[in-house]
N, C-alpha and C positions, 0 to 999 in steps of 0.2 A: 301366356297363358299358364295361370300360377299350377301347381303340382304338390302334394306333399312331398317330404324328404323320405326316399329309398333307401332300404339298407346299406349304409357305407357311405351317403351322401354326407359331405362334411357342412356343418351349419354354417351361416355366414359371419364373419366378426362384425361386430358392431362396428358402427364407426366412430372413432375417438371425439368428443366433442371438445374442441378448443376455445379456450377464455381468453380474452384480453386483459390487459390494466383498465382499470376504469379513469374514464376524464372526467375532472372538477373544474369549478370556477370559482370565483372569490365570494359569487353569492352562497355558494351552497356546497364548501369543500370543506367547511369547519370540524363537522361532525365526524366521529371515526368510523369508517365502514372498512373491513380489512376482509381482502382476498389471497387464499393460498392456492397459487399455482405451481402445480407439479410439472417439473419438465427432467425427462430420463433421457440416455444415450439412443433409445428406441427412435425418439422423435424430437431431436432439442429446440425444433421451433413451436411445439404444441403445450403450452398450456394446460393442463387439466386441474380444475376445479375441485377441489378438496374441502368440503363443509363439514362431513359426518366421519365417523370411523369407519362407516361401511364404504365410504367414496376411496379412501386410502385403498381398502382391500379389493376394490375393484379396476386399480390403476396399476400402473406398471410399477408401483414401489417394491422395491428391494431391502427386507431389513436385513441382509448383510454387507450392504455395500455402507458407504458415510452418507450421511444425509447433510447437505450445505445450505442453509437457509442464507436468502441475499436479503438486504433490509435495505431502501432506499432513504433518502433523509428528506428536506423540506422542500415542497415543491409552490414554486413560487406561481405558477400559472395553471393547476390545475394538470397536467400533461401527464403522461408517459415517460419515465425517465428515458431519454434517446440514447443512452448507453447500455440497458439492461438486456437488449437481445444480444449484442454480441458478446455481452462479458456472460451471459449463462450458456452461449455455445462456445466460449472459450473455457468454461469451466467443463462443460460436457467432452471435450476434445482433449481436456488434459489428464481428466480423471474419470472413470465411470461411478457414479454414484447418482444419489437421489438429490436435485437441486430442486429447492422450494424458494418461490420469489414470492416475498411478502409485499403485498401491494396496498399503501394505506394511503393511496393519493388523497380520498378520500379522508382528512384528518390532519393532512400534512402539506395544505395549499392555504393559501392565505396570510394570515399573519404570521409572522417565527413563532411568535409568544404562543400563541393558540397551538399550534404542531408540540412545542417545547410540553406545553400541559398534556396533549395526548401520550406523552411519552410511556410513561407509567400504565396507563390503561393497555396502552399497543403491549407494552411487554407481559402483562396478565392474562390478554387475547394469544400472543406466540408461546407462555407458557405452559396455556390448555391446549394449546396444537400440538406440541412436544409430547404431553401426557399420552397423548391418544399412541404414540409413536414408543414409548418408555416402558423398561420392563418393570412389572412391579406394578405397573396400574392393571391390573385384574379387571377390575370394575369397568375399565375404559377399552376392555379388549385389545391390549396394548400387543402391539407388532411384534416387540423383542427386539427393538434398537438399544444399542446399549450408550447410555450417555456421553460415553469418552468416543463414539462413533459421531458426535453433533459437530458440525462448525459451523459458526454465524459470522457472515461478513457483513459490516455494517457500513454502509456508507456517511460521513457527515454526520446528522443527527439519531440516522440508523444505529451508528455505533456505540450511542450512549441506548438505544432500545437493547441492541446485544448485551451489553453489561448490565442492563435491568433485569433481562433474562436468564441471565449467567450467575446473577445474584440470587433470584429466585431460584436456583437450582443449588444454590450452595458453591459455587465454583468448580462443579466436578463437570460441567460439560467440557469436551474437548479441547474446543480451540475457540477462540474468536479474534477476528481481524477487522481492525479500526481501519479503516481507508480516510485520512483524513480527519479523524474524529471533530463535530462543533466543538467549535471554540465560544462564540456568544450564549451567556447564559451556564455554563459548565465550566471556565477555568477556577473559578472558586467555589464549586461546588462540593460536596461532602463525599466521599468514595462511595456511599450508598444512592446516589443520585448522578453519578458517572460511572463510563467503564474506567476499571482499573484492573490491577494484575490478578486479584482475586476472585474474577470474574467466570474465571475458565482456568484447566488448567496449563492452557497456554494463552498468553492473550500478548497479540503482535500491532501497533498501530505506525502506519504510515503518514507523516508529517510532511504536506506541503504547502500550506497556507497561514503559517503561524501569526504572521504579520495582519491578518485580516477575517476567513472565516473560520477558520481551524484553530482549534487549542494548541497553546504553546507549551504544556507541560508536559512531560511524559506520563503516560496512562496503563502500560504492559508492561510484561517482562521483559521485552525488544521491541524500541522506538526508532523506528527509521527517519532520521531529520533529512530528507531526500534535498539536495542542494544548500544543504542549512536550514532546510524546512520553511524556505519561503522564496518568491520571487524565482520563480523556475523559467530558465532558458525556453525561449522561444515565447513567451506569453508576454501581453501588451504591458508597456510600464507608463501611459497614459490613460487618462478615463476617459478622452474623447475615442475610446475604442468601444467604449458603451457595456454592456453586458459580459463582452468577451476579458474587458479588462477585471469585471469582478468576479468571474467564477474561473477562469481560466487557472489561476495557481492552484484554488481549492481540487477541481475536477480531475489534474493531474496523476494524482493516488489513483484512482482508476481506471486511468488509462495505462498508468506503469505497471499496474496490476493484472489487466490484460494482455498487454504485452509478455509480461513473462509467461502467461498462461499460455501463451502461443508458441511458447518455446523458442524466444528470442534470444537470452543469452541471460546467465545468473548476473543478478543484480545485487553484487558483494557490498558488504558495508562494516566500518570499523567503526568500534567503540572510542570515545573520544571525549576530553571534557568541554569542547565548543567546537564548533566548523570552523573556526580562524584555527583553533591549535591543529585541528586535522590537516588544512591546507598549508599552514607552516609546517610538518611533515614531523609530528610529535607524536603521531600514532600510526604506527605502523604495521603492527599484526594485532591481532586477536588473544593474545596468552591471558589479558587481565581485562574483563574478566571469565571471558569464555576457553581457556586454555587451547588458545589457537581454532577452536573451530568459529570461522567467522558467518555469523549470520547472512540469510540471503534470503528477498523477498521471494515469496513463492508457497508450493505448496508442500515442499520438504519438511518433515515434520520437525517441527519446534524451531523452524526456520534453519535447520543447520545446525541448532546449538546443540551440543551432546553432554551438558555436564547437569547435573543433578545435587543440591535442588537448584534450580533457576534462580539466577539472580532477579529483581525486580528495577522496573525502570531505567532501564540501563537504555543511555543516548548512543546511536550510531550514526555515522555518518556515510553518505557516499555520494557524487556526482554522476549528473546524466548529459545525454544530448538534448537536444531541443524537439526533435521528434522520434517517433516510434522509430528502431524497436528501444532505442535511448541507453544503449549499450555503452558504457564505457572501459577502457583499463586503466586504473590507476597504478602510479608510477612515481616513485621519488627519484628527485634532481636533486644533485649535491657540485656545490663548486668551493673549493679549496684555494685561497690564496695563497701565493709562494712567499709572501711575506704582509702582515699586518698595513694596514692604512688607517690614517689619523682623519678619517670622515667614513660616515658609512658608504657603503660599496652596494649599487643598485645593478644586476643582471637581469635582463630577458630571456628566457630559455622557451624554443620553439619548436613543436614537434608538426613536423609535417608527412602526410602520407593520405592517400586516397583523395585528394582535393580537399583535404579537411587540415586545419592549423589549430592547433590548439597552445597558449602560450602561461606561462607562470612567470611571477617575478619572485626573485631572490635577494632579500637584502642581509648583506655582510655587516652587521654592527661594527664602527670605529673600532680600533686596536685586537679585532678578531679576524679569525682567518676562514672560518667556516658559515654556508648559510647555507639554507634546504628549503624546500617547499614539494609540492604533492601537483602532479598536472596530470590531466583525464585526458584522453584520447581515444575514438573509437578504433583502432588498429591497437594488436599487441605491440612489442617492441619490435619484435624480428618483421613488423610492417612497416616499419617506419621509414621514410624514404631518406629522411633530412632532418637534421638536427641543427638550429639556428641558436647563438651565443651573443647578446648584444651586450656592451658597457654600456653605460648612460653616464658618459662624464659631465661633471658639475663645470660649468664656466662663470665665473666672476670676474667683475673687471679689474680685481684687485689681484686676485689671486687664481691663473688657471689651473684645472687639474689634468693629470696627464692624459692621453686620450686611451692607451693601451691597460690592461692587468694580465700578469701571467698567474696561470694555477693548476689546477686540475679539476675535469669537470666527471660526475659519476651518476649512475641512472639504474635503478632498478626496480624491476615489477613487484606491486604489493599485493599479499601482504610477504615484506623481504624476509622472514624466515618461517612461511611455509614450508611444511614438511610432506 
């Protein structure tokens, strides 16, 4: 039996309507159709469809919080990104923010080059959406969000969409994070066409597939080249693995970011001229150019970089394990021969701890006494149970090498001059 509300009764709260991602297919997935889905800490699994300014005001949007937009990339099969729910949940677990998922499954499906053609149009649509939020757009009843509080996270092709939006706002948005920005059609593109350091106050990119689907050039203030930026540990190396072979390296950037959001560990990186030089132990601190503030993947402000003005296109390197939480501790290992030899000396150093083994090969050039390298292990030095050193003697019929050498071994955690 129905009754009128009596004085003192609380009216029922309207049920929040949740909207999911669209599903497209090869026949009807190339025309751009965009949905903006708002997720908040009060209900991190419910996406509220935002189409008009009034929609925003009737949701749980909080203008005093940061606004984070998540933009997916090319969708070959027209399906919802398998990682998106976990990504949004991890973001809201890590920080109280307005999280807006940009669903452009329609427009990113089918042929990759058709999706590329939609990047500018999508950038304009996202810019119009942001104009409903930002200070100074009174005709659209702006909610009072500052440009510097906007953080756009773009995956693959979505990273260049983020750059396009940042370009439209003249680089005044707070932050852009590119998760393995797409390479095809963008490696030789102009700055206006791709993500670059001028697109936000702070731009960072995490590179994991530079030899295939990801871009190989630096595109931000800080560019993380994880495990050198290619051939991620644990990913298939043979093509018979099928789809996993194609996508595993590329999507590792997403899973790394989720892992960091879940507070697994700090993924710290080190500036260096190349990955080879980093592994050889030539880049042991972050003094140049960061004055010892080593950049870290995650939400920490400016990646932990504390200098102004920010340098641009700095390549930084780090290693990881093959699976979540991906954490490692980088260590310098050095060997000093008691006396130089007339041939190269190769020494394999192995760290053992928690049933995990890591090794690095140190080569000491002929007539020199010192060699070094970087070894990464999930455990800190204090939890390494055993260190093994193996000298590989060369044996030739006409001249046998000595089987033992004498010298001094040293190790230190990176960064070596951290204060």
